C-alpha positions in Angstrom: -23.2 -22.6 -5.2 -23.7 -23.7 -8.6 -23.3 -27.0 -9.6 -22.9 -29.0 -12.6 -26.1 -29.5 -13.4 -27.4 -26.4 -12.5 -28.7 -27.4 -9.1 -28.0 -24.4 -6.6 -26.5 -26.1 -3.2 -25.4 -24.1 0.0 -22.2 -25.2 1.8 -19.7 -23.7 4.0 -17.8 -21.0 2.8 -14.3 -23.1 3.3 -15.5 -25.8 1.3 -15.7 -23.4 -2.0 -12.4 -23.6 -4.3 -11.4 -21.3 -7.7 -13.5 -22.0 -10.3 -16.5 -22.7 -9.0 -19.3 -20.8 -9.5 -21.6 -18.9 -6.8 -24.8 -17.0 -7.2 -25.6 -13.7 -5.1 -28.4 -11.6 -4.9 -29.8 -8.3 -3.7 -28.6 -8.4 0.5 -26.1 -11.5 0.4 -22.4 -11.0 1.5 -20.4 -11.9 -1.6 -18.6 -14.8 0.2 -15.1 -14.8 -2.0 -13.6 -13.1 -4.5 -14.4 -13.7 -7.5 -15.5 -12.4 -11.8 -18.8 -11.7 -12.8 -20.1 -14.0 -15.7 -23.4 -13.2 -15.9 -26.3 -10.2 -14.4 -24.8 -6.8 -12.7 -25.0 -6.0 -9.2 -24.2 -2.5 -6.9 -21.6 -3.7 -4.5 -21.2 -2.4 -1.2 -17.5 -2.5 -0.2 -17.0 0.3 2.3 -15.2 -2.6 5.1 -13.0 -3.1 2.2 -11.8 0.0 0.8 -13.2 2.8 2.9 -15.6 3.9 -0.4 -19.2 4.8 1.2 -20.8 4.9 -2.2 -21.6 1.6 -4.0 -19.7 0.3 -7.2 -21.9 -0.7 -9.8 -19.9 -4.1 -11.2 -20.4 -5.8 -14.7 -19.8 -9.0 -16.5 -16.2 -9.3 -16.8 -15.4 -7.3 -13.1 -13.9 -8.4 -10.0 -16.4 -8.8 -6.8 -14.6 -8.9 -3.4 -15.3 -11.0 -0.7 -16.7 -9.3 2.1 -18.8 -6.7 0.0 -22.4 -6.5 0.3 -24.7 -7.2 -3.1 -26.6 -3.9 -2.4 -28.6 -4.3 -5.9 -29.1 -6.7 -8.6 -28.7 -10.2 -8.9 -25.1 -12.3 -10.8 -23.7 -15.5 -11.1 -19.7 -15.2 -10.8 -17.2 -17.3 -10.8 -14.5 -17.4 -7.6 -11.0 -16.5 -8.4 -9.8 -17.3 -4.5 -10.6 -19.7 -1.8 -11.2 -18.6 1.5 -7.9 -18.1 2.8 -6.7 -16.4 0.0 -8.7 -13.6 -0.8 -9.0 -10.2 -0.5 -10.6 -10.3 2.7 -8.4 -12.8 4.5 -5.4 -10.6 3.4 -6.5 -7.6 4.7 -7.0 -10.0 8.3 -3.4 -11.1 8.2 -2.0 -7.3 7.1 -3.7 -5.4 10.1 -2.9 -8.6 12.4 1.0 -8.2 11.6 1.0 -4.4 11.5 -0.6 -4.5 15.3 2.1 -6.8 16.0 5.4 -5.4 14.5 6.8 -2.9 16.7 8.1 0.5 15.5 12.1 1.5 16.5 10.2 3.9 19.2 9.3 0.5 20.5 12.3 -1.2 20.4 14.0 2.0 22.4 11.4 1.4 25.4 12.2 -2.2 25.4 16.1 -1.9 25.5 15.3 1.0 28.2 12.8 -1.3 30.2 15.8 -4.0 30.0 18.1 -1.2 31.8 15.5 -0.1 33.9 14.2 -2.4 35.9 17.7 -3.7 37.3 18.4 -0.3 38.4 14.8 0.2 39.8 15.6 -3.4 41.9 19.0 -1.6 43.0 17.3 1.6 44.0 14.8 -0.4 46.4 17.3 -2.5 47.7 19.5 1.2 48.6 16.2 2.8 49.8 15.9 -0.1 52.5 19.7 -0.3 53.5 20.6 3.5 53.4 16.8 4.6 55.4 17.7 1.3 57.9 20.9 1.9 58.0 21.0 5.7 58.6 18.1 5.9 61.0 16.3 7.7 58.5 13.7 5.0 58.7 12.9 1.8 60.6 13.5 -1.2 59.1 9.4 -1.4 58.7 9.3 2.1 57.2 12.7 1.7 55.3 10.9 -2.4 53.8 8.1 -0.2 52.9 9.8 2.4 51.3 11.6 0.0 49.3 8.5 -1.7 48.1 6.6 1.7 47.6 9.7 2.3 44.5 9.2 -1.5 43.2 5.5 -0.6 42.8 5.5 3.1 41.3 8.1 2.4 39.0 6.5 -1.1 37.3 7.3 -0.4 33.8 4.3 -1.5 32.4 3.0 2.5 31.2 6.4 2.1 29.1 5.6 -1.2 27.5 2.0 -0.2 27.0 2.4 3.5 25.2 3.4 2.2 22.0 1.6 -1.0 21.3 -1.6 0.5 22.3 -1.3 3.4 20.0 0.0 1.5 17.2 -3.3 -1.0 17.6 -5.6 2.2 17.3 -3.6 4.1 14.6 -3.3 1.0 12.3 -7.4 0.0 12.9 -8.4 4.0 11.9 -6.3 3.4 8.9 -7.6 0.7 8.1 -11.5 1.8 8.4 -9.5 4.9 6.0 -8.7 2.2 3.5 -4.7 2.3 4.4 -2.9 -1.0 5.0 0.1 -1.2 6.2 2.5 -3.7 6.6 3.8 -2.9 10.1 4.0 -0.9 13.5 7.4 0.2 11.8 5.8 1.2 8.8 3.8 4.1 10.8 7.1 5.7 11.9 8.6 5.6 8.5 5.5 6.7 6.8 5.5 10.3 9.2 9.2 10.6 8.9 9.1 10.6 4.9 11.0 13.6 3.3 10.4 12.8 0.1 7.8 11.4 -2.4 8.6 9.5 -5.6 5.4 9.4 -7.9 5.0 6.6 -10.9 3.2 8.7 -13.6 0.8 6.2 -15.8 -1.8 5.1 -13.2 -0.7 6.6 -10.5 -0.9 10.7 -11.4 -3.1 9.8 -14.2 -6.0 7.9 -14.6 -4.0 5.1 -16.3 -7.1 5.1 -18.9 -5.1 5.8 -21.7 -6.7 7.1 -25.5 -5.0 6.4 -28.7 -4.6 9.8 -30.3 -3.1 8.5 -33.9 -2.8 4.5 -35.3 -0.7 4.4 -38.3 0.4 1.5 -40.2 3.2 1.5 -43.4 2.6 2.4 -46.6 1.9 -1.2 -48.3 0.7 -3.1 -45.4 -2.4 -4.6 -44.4 -4.0 -3.3 -42.0 -7.1 -5.6 -40.6 -3.8 -8.4 -40.4 -1.4 -5.8 -38.2 -4.4 -4.9 -35.9 -5.0 -8.6 -35.4 -1.1 -9.1 -34.6 -1.5 -6.3 -32.1 -4.4 -7.1 -30.3 -3.1 -10.9 -30.1 0.0 -9.8 -28.9 -1.8 -7.5 -26.1 -3.1 -10.2 -24.7 0.1 -11.2 -23.0 0.4 -7.8 -20.9 -2.0 -6.5 -18.1 -0.2 -3.2 -18.4 -2.7 0.0 -18.2 -1.6 0.6 -22.1 -2.2 -2.8 -23.1 -5.4 -2.7 -22.2 -6.0 0.9 -23.8 -4.7 -0.5 -27.2 -7.0 -3.4 -26.6 -10.0 -1.1 -26.4 -9.1 0.6 -28.9 -8.8 -2.4 -31.5 -12.1 -3.8 -30.4 -13.5 -0.9 -32.0 -13.6 -2.3 -35.6 -14.5 -6.0 -36.0 -10.9 -8.0 -36.0 -9.9 -10.9 -39.0 -9.1 -14.1 -37.7 -6.0 -14.6 -36.7 -3.1 -16.4 -39.0 -0.5 -17.6 -37.1 0.1 -18.7 -33.7 2.8 -16.5 -31.6 4.9 -17.4 -29.1 5.2 -14.1 -26.7 7.2 -12.6 -24.1 6.9 -9.4 -21.6 9.9 -7.5 -20.9 8.7 -4.9 -18.1 9.1 -1.4 -19.3 10.0 -2.4 -22.6 6.9 -4.5 -24.1 6.0 -7.3 -26.0 8.3 -9.3 -27.9 6.8 -12.2 -30.2 7.8 -15.1 -32.9 6.0 -17.0 -35.3 6.2 -20.7 -37.0 8.5 -18.8 -39.8 10.6 -17.7 -37.7 9.6 -13.8 -37.8 10.4 -11.5 -34.6 7.8 -9.0 -33.6 8.0 -6.2 -31.3 5.3 -4.1 -29.6 6.1 -1.6 -27.0 7.9 1.9 -26.1 8.9 3.6 -28.8 12.6 3.6 -27.5 16.1 2.4 -27.4 14.9 0.7 -31.0 17.7 -1.1 -33.1 19.7 1.4 -35.5 17.9 2.6 -38.0 14.2 2.3 -37.1 13.1 5.7 -37.5 9.5 6.7 -36.1 7.5 10.1 -35.7 8.2 11.9 -32.6 4.5 11.7 -30.9 4.9 7.7 -31.3 4.5 5.5 -28.0 4.3 2.6 -29.0 5.5 0.5 -32.1 5.4 -2.7 -34.0 8.3 -3.8 -35.7 8.9 -6.8 -37.4 12.1 -8.3 -38.2 13.6 -4.5 -37.1 11.1 -3.0 -39.9 8.6 -0.3 -39.0 5.1 -2.1 -39.2 2.6 0.6 -37.1 2.9 2.6 -34.7 0.5 4.8 -32.4 0.3 7.6 -29.9 -1.5 7.6 -26.5 -2.8 10.3 -24.0 -4.6 10.4 -20.3 -6.1 12.4 -18.0 -4.6 13.5 -14.8 -5.5 11.9 -11.9 -8.3 13.9 -9.7 -6.7 15.2 -6.8 -2.8 14.7 -8.2 -2.4 18.3 -7.8 -4.0 19.0 -4.5 -1.9 16.0 -3.1 1.4 17.1 -4.7 0.9 21.0 -4.0 0.3 19.8 -0.2 3.2 17.9 0.4 5.4 20.9 -1.5 3.7 23.1 1.2 4.7 20.5 3.9 8.4 20.9 2.7 8.7 17.6 1.3 10.4 16.9 -2.2 8.1 15.9 -4.7 9.7 13.4 -7.6 8.2 11.9 -11.0 9.6 8.6 -12.0 8.1 7.3 -15.2 9.2 4.9 -17.7 7.1 7.2 -20.0 8.6 10.0 -23.1 10.4 13.1 -21.6 8.2 15.9 -23.1 5.1 13.8 -21.8 6.5 13.5 -18.1 7.5 17.3 -17.7 4.2 18.5 -19.0 2.6 16.1 -16.4 4.9 17.7 -13.6 4.4 21.1 -14.8 0.5 20.8 -14.5 1.0 19.2 -10.8 4.1 21.5 -10.2 6.2 18.5 -9.2 9.8 19.4 -8.3 12.2 16.9 -10.3 11.4 14.7 -13.3 13.0 11.2 -14.0 11.4 9.9 -17.7 12.2 7.3 -19.7 13.5 5.0 -17.1 14.0 1.1 -17.1 12.9 -1.2 -14.1 16.5 -1.2 -13.5 16.8 2.2 -13.9 14.3 3.1 -11.2 15.6 0.7 -9.4 18.8 2.4 -9.0 17.3 6.1 -9.0 15.4 5.0 -5.9 18.6 3.1 -4.2 20.1 7.0 -4.9 16.9 9.0 -3.7 16.6 6.5 -0.5 20.2 7.2 0.6 19.8 10.7 0.4 17.1 11.2 2.7 13.9 8.8 3.5 12.1 8.5 0.2 8.6 7.0 -0.4 7.7 5.4 -3.6 4.4 6.0 -5.1 3.3 3.0 -8.1 1.0 0.6 -9.4 2.4 -1.2 -12.0 4.5 -4.7 -12.9 7.8 -2.6 -13.6 7.3 -0.7 -10.0 7.9 -3.2 -8.0 11.1 -3.3 -7.6 11.7 0.1 -6.8 9.2 -0.1 -4.1 10.6 -2.7 -2.6 13.6 -0.7 -2.1 12.4 2.7 -1.0 12.4 3.4 2.1 8.5 2.9 1.8 6.7 1.5 -1.0 3.0 2.6 -1.1 0.7 1.0 -3.8 -2.6 2.2 -4.9 -5.7 -0.6 -5.0 -6.2 -1.3 -8.4 -2.4 -2.3 -9.0 -0.7 -4.9 -10.2 -0.1 -7.9 -7.6 3.6 -7.7 -7.9 3.1 -4.1 -6.8 0.8 -4.7 -3.9 3.1 -7.6 -2.7 5.7 -5.3 -2.7 4.7 -2.0 -0.8 4.4 -1.4 2.7 1.0 0.7 2.3 -1.5 -0.4 0.2 -4.3 2.2 -0.8 -7.4 0.2 -1.5 -9.4 2.8 -3.1 -7.5 4.8 -6.3 -7.8 7.8 -4.2 -4.8 9.9 -3.7 -6.4 11.8 -0.8 -5.7 8.4 1.1 -2.0 9.2 0.7 -2.5 12.6 2.7 -5.1 11.3 5.3 -3.0 8.5 5.7 0.4 9.9 6.6 -1.5 12.6 8.7 -3.0 9.8 10.9 0.5 8.2 11.1 1.7 11.4 12.5 -0.8 11.9 15.1 -0.3 8.2 16.1 3.6 8.7 16.3 2.9 11.9 18.0 0.8 9.8 20.2 3.5 7.3 21.3 5.6 10.1 22.1 3.6 11.5 24.5 2.5 8.0 26.5 6.6 7.1 26.8 7.2 11.1 28.0 4.3 10.8 30.4 5.6 7.3 31.4 9.2 8.4 31.9 8.5 11.9 33.8 5.9 9.8 35.7 9.2 7.2 37.3 11.7 10.3 37.2 9.2 12.4 39.9 7.4 9.5 41.3 10.5 7.0 42.4 12.6 9.7 44.8 9.3 10.7 46.1 8.4 6.8 47.2 12.2 6.6 48.3 11.9 9.0 50.8 8.9 7.7 52.2 6.3 10.1 50.7 4.2 7.8 49.4 3.1 4.6 51.0 2.8 0.9 48.8 -1.1 1.4 48.4 -0.7 4.9 47.2 2.0 3.4 44.8 -0.1 0.7 43.3 -2.6 3.0 42.5 -0.3 6.0 41.5 1.1 3.2 38.8 -2.2 1.9 37.6 -3.5 5.1 37.2 -0.3 5.7 34.7 -1.3 2.9 33.1 -4.9 4.6 32.3 -3.5 7.3 31.5 -1.3 5.9 28.7 -4.1 3.6 27.1 -6.2 6.7 27.2 -3.8 9.0 25.1 -3.8 6.3 22.3 -7.9 5.9 22.6 -7.8 9.5 21.5 -6.6 8.5 18.2 -10.1 7.3 17.5 -11.3 10.8 17.5 -8.0 13.0 16.7 
């Protein structure tokens, strides 16, 4: 750690708090999450994101605690303490996921609750009927009853699900897919419809300003400064793109103080000391009388008067078409649900082969639409923005990209640690294999008991062999779960 005097000191990671400055060099493990303030490094983040190739991190970019500096030296400011960082959250998510029970496990628990007293009853009847009818001596009848109890010990049924879930969740985590519970594995495998957000999800979110225009007689320099100051209050991909565009030319000094508020899905509203009202955001639901060009994506209004507008374009994310086409081949319905303009949404949907499009949707509209779709069939929502958070929570399964906003990450049940849509395909396949493994193990456990209990009751298995076969059934169930590592 770098002290206020500039001295480097070594101390336990638990004693470092947000806001302090740390120095890392080639070969060091980055101890905590932070933001680079000096120097450039190449970081190996494979343990956290599953990305095998090192990534370049420059001044202003985030670094993740637990990653390793492959090359370079840098100073960074800590943004999260030891218990609040990315690595700590990943560990907690995996622990929670492995402890959570899917509905199949709850079914097995309910069956076991009935199974145990039934088996005890069968064991008692085995003794009474065997001895009472003369089929066996008292000693043999007792041995048969004990064999029934031993052979039917329901531990194989109890082990079938948690062992498969632990292996499946671990494999998903290594891949770069985090899930919030074992029950999520089951929902992930059973999804019949996938709803996608557009900007930042199916597209890169690296928007470009195609055209920028100000009203006649307006001061372009003042307007550019005003837009830049307002966009500082938003973390939306559009805001970042507009700021990047405005920074290409030198900005004039700010001439007024603003009070700014963001409305998710719409944009920013601001007031100055003179009482003027500004709106910077989507070119829809505008006051009556405000006319904007058809290709305008973002507008700036002052007291409901148009000051400037701009149009945007972005690129389809690599792998998006492959993902969508793969889902369609598997019979899964695909839907595009976006707040963007209808024309842009239709163009993306046509390029990717998406079945249904709902465009120009506000966050409340997205929430309502997801509720309707989820009521029809199991539906997953894939999104990344603040305006997707409510819809992610409402869907049967919320899936968020790793580069998403904190609100979206908190709302999702599945988090893709890399902005790589192929993780969704691979993750769903592993979830399906996990569910299949659970069913195979439960089938083996139940079938084993159905066959073995009568054999024990009729005296074909003595207690020693019964104990051996019972233990063998556990080995089979656990071995079947371990197969998930290589399937």
